[in-house]
Phi, psi and omega in degrees: 000136181289137181267141184261164175300141182292152172292155185242076182266344194292316184304323180299330183262003177067029186251011176284134175260103189275001173283348177237177176293144183240126180281120182255337171205175189298116183065017175245130188232136169277122183234032184272190181222136181273119176269125182300138173058028178249111179284356186239055181301143182251125181262143174240141181230146179235129168260112181285113186211051177063223180280000174241048178286160186238126175255129184249122180050070196296337171112190183260173176298330181298316188262349190297321179301327182283318181297319181300317183296319181292325175298318181293340172291341177253312185219157166290148178307329186293340180283353179282116175258324184240136178241110180269125173243111182285341173203186189256007186291153183294343180287351170236359185243340193288347174268355185297324178301316180296317180294316181289332176296333182270326184247353177084172183245349184293127178079008180245159186224139170259115185269120183195176175271154185304329180296324178282324181301322179303327179274319186290336178296340178290346174288340184055047181284342180077014178265151179281132181271139176254095187274119190298324182290338179272352180247030178060026176061038186218155173216131175237109181258079181058047179092345173273106191263135174235145169252145177250134186251122179280122181230064192301141174070007175268073183116311175205168190300325183263024180297140178209168176242167177238131180246114175278110187293327186294320183252351186073028180260133179253117174269107197260005179058227182287338178293135184072015176279163183208163174256115184243131181295323177236151180290134172210118186295328180241137176295134184275324176205160188294318184293309181298311183296322179296324176298328176286325179290325190305308184299329181285315183283325181296332181255337187274327182266136188288332186193144178308319181300321180290320176296319179293326178296316178295318177298320173301318177292319181299316186287359172284343175279120183227135347272155170260115183259342183207141170243122182245092180284167176284331181236160175087232185225153179285140187250122180283167188302316188290349180259348186300306184298315176294327180288321178296316176308308181295321183293327181298337186250014179273134177279118185245177181080039183301329185289344172301327185252337190244001177073209188263026182298151177263356180283069189297316182297315178291320176302320179293319180295314181297320177298328181283326186269338182301317174304325174298316180296315181290332178294322179298313183294328179288331184246078184294134168248293170198167184298317186294310181296312186290323175289336171302312181289319175302316179298319178301323178285313188291334177295346176288345184236331189229149177272078186248139184252330193196156176229135175218158168219150171255109188251132175282127187247124174053026179054032183240313188209164178258144170246154177255124178250125188224129180298341183277343182213152179272353181284137177238120182227152174298141178293146179288331177282150180291168175297320182295320182297317182290318178297326180286317178300319186243042184299316181290331179288320182278321188253349174240355176059040183264148175258155184204150164260129181223154174292145180301334181294336179302327180246084187298331186271359171250093191291142173230133184298326175231158182304137183218171171255128176258126171261108184260145182208158175288140175254133185246157167261187187298331178279004181072016171280141181282124182243002183172181175237132179252166174210137167263123179265114186244166174305145182299332184276006184303139181296115183265076183235164176300322182297317179288327180299318181295326179290317184291328182302331181300335185261359183290327180299323179296319178293322174306311183295314185287324177297312178300315179290329174292321179292322176297319178296319183299314181293326180295314179295325176299312177297322177300322184290342180262306184216354190294331178302319179293322185292331185256003183248139174286117187303322185286315189260340184079001172279165172298151180260175183298327183299325181277343184304315186298313182293313187295317186288322179298312179304312183293324182286330174294318173299317183296317179296319178297315184268352174075039174243157184276160172226138180244143172254126176247106185261122190238147177215133177291126183294134172059031185296322176298320176300322178293317178298313182296323184280313189251351182098166185287329178301317176295318175305322178292322179299319178294321177294315179291323177297316178296316177301316179299317180291326176298307181300326178297339188254001183275149170276172181294328181277346181282154181231132179243136181234143164262117188276341184141146178059232180256014182263137180226158179222136173239123177264127184237097172292157182055030185224126169271181188301319183294315178295322181292323176300316181296319173298321182294321180290325175297319178294318175300318177294319178302318180291324176298320188272336186230010186268003182259151174208166182269135174219103178055049174080004180251137172273112183250131185231158177215164176220175180217158173242158184209157173232147183234140171220153177223177188286338178299322181263334187251352186077189188256047179244127185303307189297320177296324183289315180299317179298314181295319180291324180292321180298318180293322174304315177302317178297326179295314183289328180285336183263013173127353180065175184054050181200163184247136179236126177235000000 
C-alpha cells in the first residue's frame, strides 16, 4: 500500500529542532539551514534510500557545512547516488564541487534537464549527467520511483519538478516559493502564504499563461500530499488546492511593465491594484467618486492624499476637478497664467515632483509633494495637468515616477469623461432640454434614449442592480385618430404622458419613442416589480383615462411588454427587442394587458 506524507503537527507546538535533519515525509528529510534575516531561505531535501539516496537542490557554499552535518545524521555522504538540480543557479549548485571532492563522482549522477546540463558541464565536475527528458521523465532508485514534471519557463526554459510517488511529495523548485519575513518550515494557511508567494511569482515567472501550463502538468501527479519548494515554506495537503487556484489567477511577468526595479514588494502591490483602478475608469460615474475609488486603491501602495486635474475646456478656460469635492468650477486663474505655470507639462509633456508651495492656488492643508503629469485625450493631445498629492517625504526618484505613471491613464479617462459631462451640462442649461424633450408630451424623446440608457446601464452593471424596460403602446390609436381626428389623438397622448409621469419615481425615465409608443426605464427594478408598476399604471388609465370631447366620452387603454437586465444583460438593443416582442404578444392576445 502506498504511504502518504506524514502529518505535520510539531511546528504548531514549536517543537521542531532545526539544528538537525527534520523528517517531512517518510524517509524524506529537510537538511537546509536557516540564514538570519534572509527572506529568501533556500531548502535542501534528502530522500534516504540506502546506497541510492537522493539529494535535492544541495545548496550554496554558505549553507553546505550545515547541510553536510545534517545529512551525516542520517546517512554517510557516500550513500548519495543521485543529485537533483532543478536549475543551474548558484544557490543550489555552488556546493556540489565540495560534495564531489569528498565522495567522488564514480557511480553517481547529476539529475537535471539538458538546458541546465549544458551550463553545469562548464564546472567540469566530472560527474555523469542524468538528463530527465532522455530518461522518459522517470527515475527508479532501487525501487524508489520518481517522476519528473516539465514546467518550461517557470524560471527558465528547462524548469521541472520532481514527484516522489511513494509519499506523494512534489519537490517544486522555484514554483510555490515565497519570500517570508520570518522563517517557517510549514505554511500556516493558504491566504497568508499566498501573499508571501505573490512578490516572488509576479516578477520571477514570465507570464500567467506559462504558469497555468506548468500547473496543468503538475496537477497530473496524483495525489500530491505535500509540496516542498526550494524557497519559502512547505505546503501541506489541505492548502495545496486553494493555493493553486490563487496562483492560476496571478498576473505575472511584471518586468515587462516595470523594467528592472528592485522594489519587488511595491511592484507586486501595484500589479494587484492596477486592475481595480482600470475597472473604476471603465465604469465612469463622476470624477469625485471615481478618483475617490482610485485613491482607495493607490493607498495600498503609496502615501497619497488627493488627486486633482486642471482641464482645458473648449480651448478657452480651465476647470478644476478635485477628488475632495463634487463641485466643478472654472479656475480663477486665466488660461495664460496656467499655461505659463505648467509650460513644460503642456508643451514638453514632462512629469515632475514639486513642493506644494510651488502651486500656491492649489492649496494643501500640510506641506506635500505634488507629482504633476500631462493629461491626454484619446488622440494623445494634452488637455490638462494632473497631480497626485503625496506625503512631503515621498521618494522623488525616476523609479517612483515610473511607478506612478502606471496610474495616469485612469486619470486621463475620468478627466476626459468629466469634461464631456461638464460640457453636456453646460449645453443642457442652454438648449439641451429642448433637444431631448418631446414637444407634445414633455417626456424625453427617442434621441435622448440612447445616451440615457447607456449611462444608466453602465451604472447598473458597475453597482450590480437590475434595470427594467417597460415598452408601452396605446391600443387602437390609429382607429382613434381616424375616428375622432388628430386633435383628440394628441389629447390622448398628452393625457397618457401625464398619467405615466404621475406614476414614476424620481429615478425612473419615460420616453415617447414616436407615434403612440412609449418606454419607461426603471432602475433598481426587476421584471416582477416592473409588472406591478405597470399594472398600477393600467389601473390609473382605466380610472382617469377618459375625457369628454364634443359630448362624446372617449376612453383609451394600453398594452405593454417588459424586459430586464437579468435576462437580457446590460445592452439597450437587446432590452428593447425583448420588451417589444412581449408588447406584440400583449396586443396579439387581446390588448389592455401586460406581458413579462
